[in-house]
Backbone as numpy.savetxt, mean C-alpha at the origin, in Angstrom:
# Nx Ny Nz CAx CAy CAz Cx Cy Cz
4.56 11.63 -19.09 4.40 10.62 -17.76 3.21 10.42 -17.94
3.04 9.11 -17.29 1.27 8.37 -17.48 1.09 8.80 -15.90
-0.24 8.12 -15.77 -1.18 8.37 -14.55 -0.72 7.51 -13.29
0.35 6.64 -13.67 0.99 5.79 -12.35 1.62 6.84 -11.47
2.46 7.54 -11.90 3.38 8.58 -10.84 2.57 9.09 -9.94
1.55 9.51 -10.39 0.45 10.78 -9.55 -0.19 9.59 -8.03
-0.63 8.34 -8.87 -1.39 7.33 -7.75 -0.11 6.85 -6.95
0.89 6.34 -7.30 1.73 6.06 -6.49 2.34 7.01 -5.76
2.75 8.20 -6.03 2.80 9.74 -5.12 1.96 9.52 -4.14
0.97 9.95 -4.25 -0.30 9.96 -3.60 -0.28 8.67 -2.18
0.13 7.33 -2.72 0.42 6.03 -1.82 1.39 6.76 -0.85
2.43 7.16 -1.67 3.87 7.36 -0.76 3.44 8.46 0.19
2.74 9.44 -0.10 2.59 10.41 0.97 1.72 10.05 2.01
0.59 9.25 1.76 -0.18 8.60 2.94 1.10 7.50 3.79
1.59 6.90 3.57 2.62 6.10 3.88 3.37 6.83 4.80
4.18 7.86 4.32 5.14 8.84 5.16 4.11 9.18 5.74
2.75 9.72 5.99 1.94 10.24 7.23 1.80 9.64 8.14
1.36 8.22 7.74 0.69 7.25 8.91 2.01 6.73 9.61
3.24 6.62 9.16 4.69 6.32 9.59 5.07 7.85 10.61
4.79 8.57 10.22 4.96 9.82 11.07 3.92 9.98 12.35
2.69 9.61 12.26 1.57 9.79 13.00 1.71 8.43 13.70
2.54 7.36 13.76 2.50 6.41 14.53 4.02 6.02 15.29
4.96 7.20 15.01 6.28 7.00 15.38 6.50 6.82 16.81
5.57 7.53 17.75 5.84 7.29 19.21 4.77 5.94 19.77
4.08 5.14 19.10 3.51 4.09 19.38 4.36 3.01 19.61
4.05 2.16 20.59 5.02 1.21 21.23 4.34 -0.32 21.01
3.38 -0.40 20.73 2.40 -1.88 21.05 3.07 -2.53 20.04
3.25 -3.92 20.13 3.94 -4.71 19.33 3.53 -5.04 17.76
1.67 -4.96 17.77 1.23 -4.71 16.25 1.63 -3.45 15.57
2.11 -2.73 16.30 2.60 -1.14 15.33 3.87 -1.58 14.90
4.65 -2.26 16.11 6.07 -2.36 15.39 5.82 -3.14 13.75
5.16 -4.22 13.95 5.12 -5.11 12.80 4.47 -4.25 11.78
3.17 -3.51 11.64 2.73 -2.82 10.58 3.52 -1.89 10.09
4.38 -0.90 10.97 5.59 0.08 10.57 6.70 -0.74 10.12
7.19 -1.78 10.44 8.23 -2.42 9.34 7.64 -2.67 8.11
6.48 -2.90 7.93 5.81 -2.96 6.44 5.53 -1.82 5.88
5.33 -1.14 6.72 5.24 0.26 5.59 6.41 1.15 5.53
7.65 0.73 6.27 8.77 1.29 5.93 9.31 0.68 5.07
9.05 -0.70 4.63 9.70 -1.60 3.13 8.65 -0.89 2.05
7.50 -0.58 2.43 6.73 -0.03 1.43 7.06 1.35 0.93
7.81 2.08 1.91 8.00 3.78 1.67 8.93 3.16 0.37
10.44 2.41 1.29 11.46 2.05 0.68 11.37 1.58 -1.08
9.95 0.95 -1.02 9.93 0.52 -2.65 9.38 1.64 -3.51
8.57 2.59 -2.80 8.02 3.67 -3.35 8.94 4.36 -3.76
9.99 4.78 -2.89 11.35 6.03 -3.01 11.97 5.11 -4.49
11.90 3.85 -4.41 12.95 3.21 -5.67 11.70 3.18 -6.65
10.68 3.09 -6.69 9.58 3.30 -7.56 9.27 4.47 -8.27
9.25 5.37 -7.77 8.89 7.04 -8.22 9.78 7.29 -9.36
11.08 7.49 -9.06 11.81 7.94 -10.48 11.80 6.89 -11.56
11.50 5.69 -11.13 11.38 4.53 -12.53 10.10 5.29 -13.10
8.77 5.64 -12.59 7.82 6.16 -13.17 7.94 7.33 -13.84
8.40 7.98 -13.10 8.83 9.33 -13.75 9.65 9.38 -14.87
10.74 8.63 -14.92 11.16 8.34 -16.27 10.36 7.43 -17.28
9.45 6.70 -16.98 8.96 6.11 -17.94 9.64 4.65 -18.40
10.15 4.11 -17.27 10.60 2.92 -17.27 9.65 1.80 -17.50
10.12 0.80 -18.01 9.26 -0.36 -18.47 8.93 -1.00 -17.28
7.97 -1.68 -17.65 7.19 -2.65 -16.34 8.75 -3.68 -15.68
9.05 -4.19 -16.42 10.50 -5.35 -16.12 11.07 -4.31 -15.20
11.34 -3.09 -15.26 12.63 -2.25 -14.47 11.95 -1.84 -13.23
10.85 -2.04 -12.65 10.22 -1.42 -11.81 9.33 -2.65 -11.01
9.05 -3.78 -11.53 7.89 -4.72 -11.10 8.32 -5.40 -9.83
9.57 -5.32 -9.30 9.82 -5.83 -8.16 9.27 -4.90 -6.88
9.88 -3.95 -7.12 9.31 -2.62 -6.10 7.83 -2.74 -6.02
7.28 -2.43 -6.81 5.67 -2.76 -7.36 5.12 -3.79 -6.51
5.99 -4.77 -6.78 5.28 -6.18 -5.89 5.19 -5.38 -4.47
6.37 -5.30 -4.15 6.64 -5.15 -2.68 5.78 -4.11 -1.94
5.76 -3.20 -2.77 4.18 -2.12 -2.54 2.96 -2.84 -2.46
2.88 -3.52 -3.39 1.08 -4.49 -2.87 1.37 -5.18 -1.77
2.53 -6.16 -1.73 2.20 -6.92 -0.55 2.20 -6.45 0.47
3.16 -5.57 0.54 3.34 -4.49 1.99 2.06 -4.26 2.52
1.25 -3.54 1.55 0.14 -3.05 1.99 -0.98 -4.14 2.29
-0.80 -5.34 1.78 -1.67 -6.12 2.41 -1.64 -6.41 3.76
-0.26 -6.63 4.04 0.05 -7.20 5.44 0.08 -5.70 6.54
0.17 -4.65 5.99 -0.13 -3.57 6.67 -1.88 -3.43 7.41
-2.15 -3.58 6.14 -3.95 -3.37 6.40 -4.53 -4.39 7.56
-4.18 -5.57 7.43 -4.55 -6.70 8.12 -4.05 -6.74 9.57
-2.41 -6.40 9.81 -2.22 -5.59 10.86 -2.56 -4.61 11.64
-2.94 -3.43 11.10 -3.48 -2.33 11.46 -4.74 -2.89 12.11
-5.62 -3.78 11.42 -6.96 -4.19 11.98 -6.90 -4.86 13.18
-5.81 -5.69 13.30 -5.32 -6.32 14.51 -5.27 -5.51 15.66
-4.19 -4.67 15.32 -4.21 -3.66 16.13 -5.43 -2.60 17.06
-5.99 -2.52 16.10 -7.45 -1.72 16.13 -8.49 -2.34 17.28
-8.40 -3.64 16.81 -9.21 -4.77 17.47 -8.41 -5.12 19.07
-7.42 -5.08 18.89 -6.67 -5.46 20.28 -6.88 -3.69 21.37
-6.73 -2.80 20.58 -6.37 -1.64 21.68 -8.12 -1.31 22.12
-8.89 -1.48 20.96 -10.17 -1.26 21.44 -10.61 -2.18 22.70
-10.37 -3.63 22.46 -10.89 -4.86 23.14 -10.00 -4.47 24.96
-8.85 -3.88 24.57 -8.18 -3.63 26.20 -8.69 -2.25 26.52
-9.46 -1.59 25.77 -9.65 0.14 26.35 -8.34 0.80 26.35
-7.43 0.58 25.34 -6.03 1.22 25.56 -6.10 2.66 25.17
-5.30 3.17 25.91 -4.79 4.63 25.11 -4.79 4.88 23.65
-4.33 3.86 22.87 -3.97 3.90 21.44 -5.30 3.89 20.95
-6.57 3.74 21.14 -7.76 3.37 20.80 -7.79 4.72 20.04
-7.76 5.96 20.42 -8.07 6.84 19.77 -7.40 7.21 18.70
-6.07 6.98 18.54 -5.34 7.13 17.62 -5.36 6.14 16.64
-5.77 5.03 16.97 -5.84 3.85 16.11 -7.41 4.09 14.95
-8.27 4.93 15.65 -9.73 5.54 14.89 -9.40 6.35 14.34
-8.49 7.23 14.54 -8.20 8.62 13.52 -7.55 7.58 12.03
-7.15 6.66 12.20 -6.04 6.03 11.05 -6.85 5.35 10.40
-7.76 4.90 10.91 -8.60 3.55 10.59 -9.12 4.11 9.11
-9.21 5.12 8.65 -9.89 5.69 7.23 -8.79 5.86 6.43
-7.60 5.96 6.62 -6.44 5.93 5.82 -6.23 4.68 4.83
-6.28 3.42 5.62 -5.58 2.01 5.07 -6.81 1.87 3.62
-8.22 2.14 3.93 -8.71 1.90 2.31 -9.02 2.70 1.42
-8.21 4.12 1.88 -8.00 5.07 0.86 -6.86 4.44 -0.06
-5.69 4.20 0.66 -4.29 3.77 0.12 -4.84 2.55 -0.80
-5.74 1.68 -0.39 -5.83 0.31 -1.01 -6.58 0.68 -2.43
-7.58 1.80 -2.06 -8.31 2.22 -3.45 -7.25 2.71 -4.33
-6.37 3.82 -3.99 -5.49 4.18 -4.77 -4.73 3.09 -5.33
-4.10 2.05 -4.79 -3.27 1.01 -5.36 -4.43 -0.05 -6.31
-5.53 0.18 -6.05 -6.75 -0.65 -6.79 -6.68 0.21 -8.47
-6.68 1.47 -8.24 -6.78 2.41 -9.14 -5.33 2.22 -10.07
-4.57 2.29 -9.51 -2.89 2.05 -10.17 -3.19 0.91 -10.86
-3.41 -0.58 -10.21 -3.76 -1.81 -11.04 -4.13 -1.54 -12.37
-5.43 -0.65 -12.04 -6.48 -0.98 -13.31 -5.73 -0.15 -14.44
-4.91 1.06 -14.16 -3.79 1.64 -15.08 -2.88 0.92 -15.10
-2.14 0.11 -14.61 -1.20 -0.84 -15.00 -1.83 -1.92 -16.17
-3.03 -2.26 -15.75 -3.65 -3.24 -16.63 -3.96 -2.63 -17.99
-4.37 -1.31 -18.03 -4.64 -0.70 -19.21 -3.22 -0.65 -19.97
-2.33 -0.27 -19.32 -0.87 0.12 -20.14 -0.25 -1.26 -20.69
-0.18 -2.00 -19.58 0.77 -3.13 -19.71 -0.06 -4.45 -20.45
-1.48 -4.60 -19.82 -2.09 -6.08 -20.12 -2.22 -6.74 -18.99
-3.05 -7.52 -18.90 -3.50 -8.34 -17.63 -2.49 -9.34 -17.50
-2.12 -9.82 -18.64 -1.18 -11.15 -18.53 0.40 -10.73 -18.00
0.34 -9.90 -18.13 1.92 -9.00 -17.58 1.61 -8.46 -16.24
0.75 -8.12 -15.51 0.45 -8.00 -14.20 0.09 -8.62 -13.38
-0.46 -9.86 -14.10 -1.00 -10.84 -12.83 0.27 -11.62 -11.86
1.39 -11.48 -12.30 2.36 -11.94 -11.28 3.03 -10.81 -10.67
2.79 -9.35 -10.71 3.28 -8.43 -10.34 2.15 -7.88 -9.01
1.14 -8.02 -9.33 -0.01 -7.46 -8.57 -0.69 -8.22 -7.85
-0.99 -8.76 -6.53 -1.98 -9.57 -6.17 -3.48 -9.35 -7.06
-4.07 -10.67 -6.72 -5.36 -10.86 -7.32 -6.65 -9.82 -6.51
-6.27 -9.35 -5.41 -6.94 -8.95 -4.80 -7.18 -7.40 -5.00
-6.14 -6.84 -5.72 -5.90 -5.42 -6.49 -6.03 -5.29 -7.83
-6.06 -6.60 -8.43 -6.80 -5.99 -9.52 -7.81 -6.04 -10.06
-8.46 -5.32 -11.29 -9.45 -5.18 -11.76 -10.36 -6.49 -12.06
-11.06 -6.52 -12.01 -11.98 -8.06 -12.12 -12.53 -7.87 -13.52
-12.03 -7.86 -14.52 -12.60 -7.69 -15.75 -12.70 -8.95 -16.56
-13.67 -9.46 -16.87 -13.82 -10.58 -17.36 -14.32 -11.93 -16.39
-13.81 -13.02 -16.36 -14.07 -14.25 -15.90 -13.44 -14.32 -14.31
-14.09 -15.25 -13.77 -13.74 -15.38 -12.21 -12.08 -15.37 -12.48
-11.53 -14.77 -11.15 -10.16 -15.15 -10.83 -9.66 -16.08 -9.99
């Protein structure tokens, strides 16, 4: 088993935790980012067994892309919710503040996984699987 499995397993645990912690929130922006988190969770549940078996990139690239693309959506939608509840002095402000540090950690882990994927599979093979924002900046401009 390579280093990808524990990295994606860590993201999976964070996603599950955020879903659990936001289950009783009813704000429309929470519903939006929870939908993306659910898709990310499902993709990770598909991805992890493939990583554990050592499948080829071609076998898990779709699930991997879903994880990265949904992470982008979740982070930006969460930030919009955080701003909205702070501006309105809403009861969810405290909960949003507690969750705020979770998303940069997930992004950091996904960037680490992207660097590992680049090392294993090469930059050419991952460039259409992982968004540029997460890819290592090794070399020229992207």
